[in-house]
N, C-alpha and C positions, 0 to 999 in steps of 0.2 A: 522088374527086376531095370532094365535097358530107360523105362518110365520116367521113378521114380531119379533117375541120377539127367535127363536132359530137365529134368521140371527141377531140381537141384540147381544143375549148370543156366540159366535163361531165369532163376529168381541170382545168382552169384553177379550175374553178366548186369544186369538189371541197376542191382544196388550200386553197383561198382561204378555203373552210368553213371544213377545218379550225384555223387556221390563227386563225379568226374564232374558233374555239370553245374556245382553250384563252383565248386573250387572256379570255372571256366565263367564261367559270369560274373562274377564278386565283382567290386566295385577293386582299383590298386589301390595300397595305400603303404605308403614312407612313412615309416618309422625312423632312421636315423634324422636329425634336425638339419644336418651339413648334406645329407642328400634334396632337402624344400627346397634348401635355402644355393642352393647351389641351379639346381631348376627351375627359377625362379626369376634370377638371378635371369637364368639362361634365355625364357622366357620373355621375358623386358629386354636384355641388348637384340633378342629377334619382330618380333616387336617396333621395337627405335629407327631396327633398323629401316624395316620396307617402311617403316611411316615417312621416314627424313626420300626416301628412292621415294613416295608418292610424288610426296610433299614437294619436291625439291622444284619441281620445272619451274608448279606457280607462280610460288614464290620470290628466282629467279623473272618470271616471264612480267611479275610487274616491279622490281628491284629496275627492270630494264626500262618501263617503260619512264623507269620514273629519273632518267637521265640524260641529259640533251647529248645534243645528238652526236656531241664533239664524242662525246665518252659511248654510246655508242659504239659510232663508228671505231673506236679504238679496242676493241669487243673484237676487232679479227686478228691485233698483235699482242695480245696477253692480258691478259684475266685480271679483269675487277669485278664484283659480288654487289656493292652497295652503291652506291650512287654519293659523291659529290656535295650535291647538292648547290653544284655553281650555277653563278649565271651564262650563260656561251651560247653558243649557235644553236637552233630551231628553224625548224625547214618555220614552224608551227607558227607566225608572226602576227599584227594585231593589222586587223583590214583597216589600209583608208575612207574616206570616206563619214567614220566616224556611227559605220554601223552595229561595230562594238560584235563580229565574226573575227570568226581567222580568216587569212589565206595561207592556201598553200606556193608557197615560193622556192623551188628551185637552184640549190645557189651551186 
């Protein structure tokens, strides 16, 4: 009798474990359209935010390299994201003597 009770208990526990394992290992599915839309929007916002955090320094460095020296010096006092693309003072000037290169001159 005791042996039969143990076998029955073992069988029921194994059946319960299989059922719980199927429930736990199954894929999570959303059925509510509002929850799906919210999830997609949240994922896109997070992806966009971290993408901007990673890409912004590179874009800013490229913009600074396109600025004149006056504009880049002005960044110490005020923030400017894009260059005005105006003619300004630069430390790189056309080399004298027709060599076709550039000279670096201190101002």
